[in-house]
C-alpha positions in Angstrom: 90.7 137.6 144.7 91.5 139.2 141.7 93.7 136.4 140.5 90.4 133.8 140.5 89.3 135.4 136.5 93.1 134.0 135.3 92.8 131.2 137.3 89.7 130.9 135.6 88.0 130.3 139.1 85.8 133.1 138.1 85.0 134.8 135.0 83.2 137.9 135.8 85.2 141.0 136.1 84.0 144.9 135.9 84.9 146.9 133.1 87.6 149.1 133.1 89.5 151.4 130.7 93.1 151.3 132.9 94.5 148.8 134.1 93.9 146.1 136.5 95.4 145.6 139.8 97.4 142.7 138.8 99.4 145.1 135.5 99.6 147.9 137.2 102.1 145.9 139.6 103.7 143.8 137.7 104.5 146.8 134.5 106.1 148.5 137.7 107.9 145.3 139.2 109.0 144.8 135.7 110.3 148.4 134.8 113.1 147.9 138.2 113.8 144.7 136.9 114.5 146.4 133.3 116.6 149.5 135.4 118.1 145.9 137.3 119.5 144.2 133.8 120.7 147.9 132.4 122.2 148.7 135.1 124.3 145.2 135.6 124.6 144.7 132.1 126.7 148.2 132.1 128.8 147.2 135.0 129.6 143.7 133.7 130.7 145.2 130.3 132.6 148.1 132.4 135.3 145.0 132.4 135.7 145.4 129.1 135.7 148.8 127.7 137.5 151.7 127.9 134.8 154.2 126.9 133.8 156.4 129.6 129.9 155.6 130.0 130.2 151.6 131.4 132.6 152.5 134.1 130.1 154.5 135.5 128.8 151.4 136.3 131.8 149.5 137.5 130.8 149.9 140.7 128.1 147.1 140.6 130.9 144.1 140.4 132.1 144.6 144.3 128.6 145.9 145.4 127.1 142.7 144.4 130.3 140.6 145.4 131.9 140.0 142.3 131.7 139.1 138.3 130.7 135.8 139.1 127.3 136.9 141.0 127.0 139.7 138.7 126.4 137.2 136.1 124.1 134.6 138.2 122.0 137.8 139.0 121.7 139.3 135.0 120.8 135.8 133.8 118.6 134.6 135.9 116.5 138.2 136.1 116.6 137.6 132.2 114.6 134.4 132.5 112.2 136.2 134.9 111.9 138.8 131.8 111.4 135.8 129.1 109.0 134.1 131.6 107.1 138.1 131.6 107.3 137.8 128.1 105.3 134.2 127.9 102.9 135.1 130.2 102.0 138.6 129.3 101.5 137.2 125.7 99.2 134.6 127.1 97.2 137.1 129.3 96.3 140.0 126.2 94.8 136.5 123.9 93.0 135.0 127.3 91.8 138.6 128.4 90.5 139.2 124.8 89.0 136.2 124.0 87.2 136.0 127.1 86.1 139.7 127.4 85.1 139.9 124.3 85.6 143.3 124.0 89.1 143.4 121.9 91.4 144.7 124.2 94.0 143.6 121.6 91.7 143.5 118.9 91.2 147.8 119.2 95.0 148.0 118.9 94.9 146.4 115.4 91.4 148.1 114.1 91.7 150.7 116.5 87.5 149.8 117.9 86.7 149.0 121.9 83.2 147.2 122.3 81.2 148.0 125.2 77.6 146.3 125.7 75.0 148.9 125.7 74.7 150.6 129.1 77.3 149.1 130.8 79.4 150.8 133.4 82.7 151.2 133.2 85.4 151.8 136.3 88.8 153.3 136.4 
């Protein structure tokens, strides 16, 4: 139901002051993705470094099945981040244009508009 607005099935949405369920879930998952990238990146770097900090993550490579497996997962998740960035930028401009509430524009100019008498949730 909440995806119907992004697929142009319906354009009616309740006015929210906070994030939607889709945004909240996506940001939670992206936080986990970033954590995976950092941990796997330091795990890969541990083989090339003599510093003490990367060595804390040296256990990642054997745990995930070797250097090549970690590199493949690291690369795949990097593309997830790239696709997220593209979709995120699109949806930011989409919601600003369709909803006409200047959510993105408010970042630039500091103003957010509501219709007179419009009720907000969240």
